[in-house]
N, C-alpha and C positions, 0 to 999 in steps of 0.2 A: 260640720262645726270643727274643722281642722284648720291649722295654719299652714300657709304655703309661702315660701320665699325663694326666689331664684336670682342669680346675679351673673352679669357678663360685663367685664371691664378689666382695668389694669391693676386693681388692688387684689390682695390675697383673698380669693373667693371663700374658702372655708371659714375664715374669721368673720367675714361679713354675713355669711349665712347663719353662723352661730349667734351673732348679735341680733339678727333679725328674728330668729326663732325665740329668743328670750323675750322679745317684744310681743310675740304672738302667743305666749303661753296661755293667755286668757281664752284662746280659741281651741286649745287642746293640749293636754299634758300627760296623757297616759303613757306615751312613748314618743320618740323623736328619731330623726335620721337625716343624714346628709349624703348626697352623691356628688362626686367631683369628677369632671372629665379630665383625664390625662391620656396617656397612651391607651389606657383602658378606663372603664368606669370604676372608680374606687368608692366603696360604700361603707358607711358606718351607721349602725342602728342600735338604739338602746331603749330599755324600758325605764320609765321614771321621768323626772323633771329635768328639762334641759337647763333650767336656771342654775342648777348646781354644777354645771360643766364650765370649765375655763378653756380658753383657746389652746393652752399648752397641753390639754388633755386630748386634743384631736389627733387621731392616729392615722394621718395621711402621709404618703411618701413625700409629698411636697405641699407646702401651704402657699405656694405662689401660683397655683392654677387660677385660671381666669373665668371659668364657667362652672357653676355648681347650682344644685337645687336642694332645698331642705323642707322639712315637714314636721309639725307638731300634731300629734294625733289625739282625737277624741273618738274612742272606738264606736263604730256602728256595726260593720260586718266583721266578725271575727273577734276573738278574745284579745286581751292585752298581753301580747307576747312579742318577743323580738322578731319572730318570723312574720308576724302581722304588721310590724311597724313599717312605715314608708321611709325612703323610696323603695319601690319594687323594681326588680330587673326582669327583662324579657328572658326567655329560655336561652337565647344566644348571647346573653350578657352584654349586648350592645346598646340597649335602650334602658334608661332609668326614668321613672315616672312617679309623680305625687298627685294626689287627688283630694278634693273636698266634695263630699256628697254621697249619694247612694245610687248605685246602678241597679235599677229595679229588675232588669232582665238578665242579670249576670249569670244566673244558673243555666239559662238557655245557651248563652254565649260560651260558657265554660264547657258544657257538654259538646258543643260544636268544635271547640279547639281541642278538647281531649280526643275526639274522634280523629283528629289530624295529628295526634302524637304529642301534643303539648303536655308538659308536666307542671303541676302546681305545687308550690312549697308553702303556701299560706292558705288561710280561710277567707281571704279578703276578695271583694269585688274588684279592687284596684289591680290585682295581678292579672285579672281577665283583660283589663284594658290594655296593659302594656304588651301582653302577648298577642292581642288582636292587632295592635299596631305592627308588631313584628310580622304577622301573617300578611297584612296589606303591604308591608314594606318589601315583600318579595317581588311585587310587580309594579310598585309605585315608589316615587321618592319619599323621603321622610315626612315632609310637610303634608303631602297628599295622603300618606298612610295614616297620619294623625287625624286628618279631616274625615276620611272614610270610616275609621274606627269610631270616632266620637259620634258620628251620625248614626251609628248602630245602637247607641246607648239610649235607654229610657230612664227618666228621673232627672233630678236636679244635680248637676255636676260641674266642677271645674277641674281641669287637669293641666299639668305642666310637664313637658318631656324634653329630654336631651338624648343625643345619639353620639356614640363613640366616634363615628366616621365623619362628623361635620361639626361646625362651631355655632350651631343654631340653638336657640331656646324657643320651643313652640308651646303655646298655651291655647286653651279653648274653654268656653263657658256657656252654660245654659242653666240659669237659676242660682248659681253660686258665684260669689264675686271674684274678679281678677282685675288688678290694677297695675298698669305699667308706670314705673318711676323713671324719669329721664334726668340723668345727671350729666356731668361733664365727661364725655367719652365713656360713660358707663350706664348700664340699664338694669332695672330691677323689675321683677314680675311677682306680685304678692297678692295675698287675699285681703290685706288691710294695710292702710297707709303707715301706721307706726313702725312697720317692719323696716322701712327705709327712710323714715322721716329725718334721721340724722344726716342723710346724704343729699336729699333733694325734696322740694315741695312741688315740682312740676310733674304732672301726671296725665296719662290717658286712661280712660275707663273702657273696658270691654263691655259691650252690651250683649244681651242674650243672643245666641246664635252666631257669635263671632270668634274668629281665630286670630292669634297674633304670632308673627314670626320675628324674633329678635336676631338680627344679623349685624350689619353695620349700623342699622337704625331699626326701630320697630315698624313693621308693616302689618296692616289689618285686612282681614278677608272675611267674606260671608261663608259660614259653614255650609250653607245650603247650595250656593252657586259657585263658590270659589272666587267670586269677583272681588277685586280690591276695594277697600273702603277708606275714605279719608276721615281722620279723627281730629277733634279739637283739643289743643293743649290747654290744661286747666292748672291754675296756680292755687294751691291749698293754703288757707290762712292759718293753719295750725303751726305752732312753734315746737321745736324738738324738745325743749325743756318741759313742755306740758305733759310729755309722755315719760317723764322721769320721776322717781320717788322723792328725790331730794333728801331732806333730813328726816322724812317720815319712815316708819318701819314698814308700812304696807301702803299700797296704792289706795286701798279702800278708805283708810282714815284720811289720807291726803285729799281724796276726792270729796269726802264729807266736808272737810274744812274749806275746800274751794267754793262751797256754796255761798260763802260770803260775797264772792264776785260773780258766780255764774248766774244767779237769779237776776242780778242787775243787768248782766249782758243779755240775758234771754229776752228781757222786755224792751231792749233797744232795737226795736223793729221799725221798718219803714211804715209810717202811719197810713200811707195810701194803700199799702199791701194789706194791712190789718183791716182797714175799712172795706176793701174789696171782698176779702174773705167773709167778713161779717155780713155784708149784703148777700153774698152767695148762700150763707146759712139761713138768713132770713127768708130768702126767696125760694129755697129748695122745697120740693114736695117730698119731705122725708130726708133727714140728715142722719147718717150712721157714723158713729165713732168706733173705730176698729183698731185694735192692738192686741199684742200677745204678752203674756207674763206680766211683768211690772208695767210695761207700756199699756197693757189692757186695763190695769187698775187706774192708771192715769186717765184713760178714756172714760172709765166709769166715774171718776171724780169730775171730769169735764162735763159729763151728763148732768151732774148735780149743779155745777157752776152755771151752765146754760139755763137750768131751771130756776135757780135761786137768784142769780144776778140779773139775768136777761129775760126771764119768763118765757124762754124758748124751749119747745119740746124737741129733744133729740133721742137717738136710740144707741145705746152701747151694745156692741156685739163682740165677743172674743173672736179673734181672726179665724181660729180653727173651726168655729161654729157658723161662720158667715154664710157658707153655702146653703144653710137651712133657711136663710132669709132672702134668698135670691129672687123668690117669686114676688117680693114686694118692690123690686127695683124697676124704675122707669128712667128714661132720659132726663126727667126732672129731679131725680134723686141726687143727693150729694154724699160723698164719702170723705170723711176726715180720718186719715190714718196716722198713727204715731209709732215711731221706731227709733231707737238710739242708733243702731248700726245702719239702718236703711237697707238691710239685706235679709230681714226676717222672712223665712220661707212661707209661713202661714199667712203673713200679711200680703206678700206678693201674690199668692194664690187667690186670696180674697179680692185683690185688685183686679186680677184677670177676670174673675166672675163679674165684677162691677163693670169693667170696660166692655164686656160682651153685651151688657144691657144699656150701654151708652151713658153710664153714670160719670159725672165729673168728679175728679179725685184731687183732694188737697192733702198735703202731707207735712208733718213736723218731724224732722230728722236732724241728726247731729253730724252726719258725714256728707260733706259736699260732693255731689256727683254720684252718690250711691244709687243703687238700682231703683229703690222706691222713689227717690227724688227725680230721677230721669223719667220714670214712668208716670209721674203725676202731672196733672194739668197745671198745678201751682204748688209751690213748696216754700216752707219757711225753715231756716236753720235755727236750731235752738242755741247754738254758740257755746256749748258747754266745754268744748275742747275734748281731746282724747280721754276716753273713760276706759281704763285698763282693768280695773277690778271686775270680776264677773258679776257681782251683785251691784246693780245700778243704784246710784245715789244722786250725784249732781245732775245727771240727765233727767232723773225723775222730777225733781223740783223745777228744773228749767221748763220741762214739758208742761207741767201743771200751770206754771206762771203764764205761758203763752195762751193756753186754753182760757185761763181767767181773763187775760187781756182781751181775747176775742169776745168773751161773754159781756164784758163792759162795753166793748165797741158795738155789739148788737143792740145794747140798751142806750146807745148814743151817749156813752159816758167814758169814751176812750181816755180823755185827759185825766179824769178821776181815777180810772183803773191804773194808768201808768203811775200816777202819784202814789196810790196805795201800795203798788208792788215795789216801787223804789224805796218807799218807807219800810216795807217788810224786809227788803234786802239789808237795809241798815240795821234793823232789829236783829236779824240773823247774824250779822257781823258782830254785834255786841254779845249775842248769846254764845257764839262759838269761841270760847276761851278755855285755857287749861283747867281752871277751877270747875267749869261746867262739865267738861269731859271727865274729870276725876270724880265728880259727884255721880255720874252715870256708871263709871267703872266700879265704884263701891257697891252700887246696886247689883252689877253683874256678879261680884264676889258673893253677894248674899243669895243669889238665886241660881247660880250656874249648875248646881247639882240636881235641879229639878228636871224631870224627864218630859214634862208637858207644861205649856203655859197658853193663855188665851188672851185675846185682844177684842175689845168691844168699842164700837162707835155708833153714832146716829147721824143721820143727815149726811152732810158733806164728808164726815169722818168715817162713815161706814166703809167706803172703798179703801180708805187708808188703813182700817183695821185688817182688811184682807192683805194689803201690801205689807203691813208690819209682819204678818204671819210669814209671808214669802221671805222677807229679810232674815227673820229668825231661823227659818228652815234652812235657807241657803248657807248661812255662815256658821251658825252654832250647832246645826243638826239636832236641835231640840224640837220635839213635836210641838208645833204651834198652830193655832187655828184662830181665824178672825170671824166675828159674828156681828150682825146688827144687834144693838143692845136689847131691843124688844124681843128678839128671838131666843134669848137665853132661857126663859122659862118654858119654852116649847121643846125642850130636850137637852140642849148643851149643859144646863146647870147640873145635870146628873154627873158630869165629869169632874165637878169641883170636890176636892178633898181638903184636908187640913194643910194649910200653907200653899195651896195651888196659886201661882202667880197669875194675876189678871191685870193686864194693862188697859187702862180706861182713857180713851181719847176724848177730851172735853173741849168744847168751844163755848164762848159766851154768847149763845144764841138761844133760840126757842127750844132746843133739845137739852139744855144744861141740866135742868132738874130731873128730867127723865133718865139721862145717862148716869147721873149720880145715884139715883134710886136703883138702877140696875146693878151698879157697883155695890151698893149696900146689901142687896139680895145675896150677892156672892160672898161678901164679908161675913154675913150672918151664918154662912155655911162653912166658915173656916178659911176662905180665900184670902190671899195676900194682895192688897189693892195698890197698884202703882198708878198714880195719877199723872197724866201728861196734860197740863192745864195751865191757863194763864193766872189762875187763882188757887189758893189752898182749899182743902176741905177736910172735915173731920173723918170722912170716909177713907181718905188716903192713908195707907201705911208708909208709903214713900212717894214724895212729891217731886216731879221734874217740871220746873217752871218753863213755860214757853210764852212768847209775846202775844199780846192781844192784837189780832189782825182781822177781826170781823169774819166775813164769809170765806176768807183766804186761809183759814186755820189748818186745812190739810197740809199746806205747804210747809208750815213750821212744825206741825205735830209729828210728821214722819221723821224729822231729823234726829231727835233724841233716841228714837228706836233704832235708827241706822247705827248710831254710836253704841247703843246697848248690844246690838247684834254683833258688831265688830269685837267688843271686849269679851262677850261670851265666847265667841269663836277662839280668840287668843287664849283665854283661860282654859279652854278645852284642848288646846294644842293643835287646833285646826289652822290651815292656811286661809285667812279670810279673803285673799285675792283669788284663790283657785279652789272653790268648793268641790268636793268629790262629785263625780258623775255629771257635772255641769260644764257648760262652755258659754262664752260671752255672746257670741253671735249665732243664733239658732237658724242655720241655713239649710237644715234638713227637716223633713216632716216627722 
């Protein structure tokens, strides 16, 4: 879950790398570093956030160098220290390398290299890779040394390396993303598109088991055979300004407010594609909805949508648990996976398990050409645009909107579903105004000193109670837990004390009276009841109004809690875009 950016071209490379790293801080921000090729490899590494660094702070002999690599780190192997920051140099100081992933056999390789006299200056698995390349470079050219070294690694990894004695950038991937950006006489190699979106929208994707050599132009090779591979050039439809904060203080609040448009964009899908997927779900002998983290809660919500709207039985399984359901799979099964990044490691591994059983895979992703998209039999883009904040907001509601649209299509009500969702988008547009945000900010001021809070929901809002807890945990660092309303009296109500905040997610459905009764039970024990509801109630101590949207209520009910989490985080002095210990794209297990 680290950020990689490299550059070869005519512009000052260090400045471009620095700008790219700032765009990638959502992938890692424990430490950062840049290596620039000059007469020797010049290296700069620091602990902390690269966003606080300006180009004038770069301590390089020359800022006109044309080849450089950079890295923003989310620590996996080794503590957060300057020595452990990337890039790492080989013992002979001629090779610099950055990595995203985990080398599972690095201790074995390290002992092998130590026996040959190699010295290690960090705790990382990355330093093992760069020295392994040096060792193979003794008898092989640089490209073959990288290929041979990478083939020795086990685990999901992506690497980029440069060598003092040539003008190449060499990258390789297995399980972690790498994308080539092709500009005008300049080339980029990065872990995510926003790193170079200001310069080009033309890309080549590396697939698993591939190596790229950037010289006069990119050339691609099989890691296994060394044979050259032809790649298709793809034009990305994102715009550079979508990855900028604009007048907003943080990306998170910007992306929350963008849900005025992103929900509507999400449902603007090819109707033939929606109907095809709906038929596949109808005809499948067992449909599994699979995602991780927030996308997992979206899948759980989708499970309710398919049941309530379409009368269709599906199975939600967290991606990391999917292996335990593999014995149910047959070639007649169907897998629907959801991922914002399209690179989620747990999801990709679940897909591998399904593919081995001949299962057809459909995916909902936000990144065109991502690994999950390319490995699916069929894929829909959620069209949310770049999501920079670690805590997912606009992608969440876009994903739910598409799953709801599919549920309507299964029930032969696609036109009605699209009409309902477009109307919902209009209501969200009316809801997201400065007065509404200020109303929620005032609530944050009332409750921000509490150490714990709870969220309850029933029916379609039970999964959103769990997602609300994730948002509050990620951004405010407040202990938050979500429960099905009916489960309160089976244990969790013991946690309620005087003034304990309880967020109650309400819909105008068959669960309305039951969830209000659950809230009353908590209020009777001193709890402070926050109602997220289309109507007021005497039970509520604080009411946040949401639109009446029928069975689509989870899509609107999550939005005020996203805003609440944001303002709680700000009040506590946290960076809502970069929560501690977390990264945006979870590409390691």
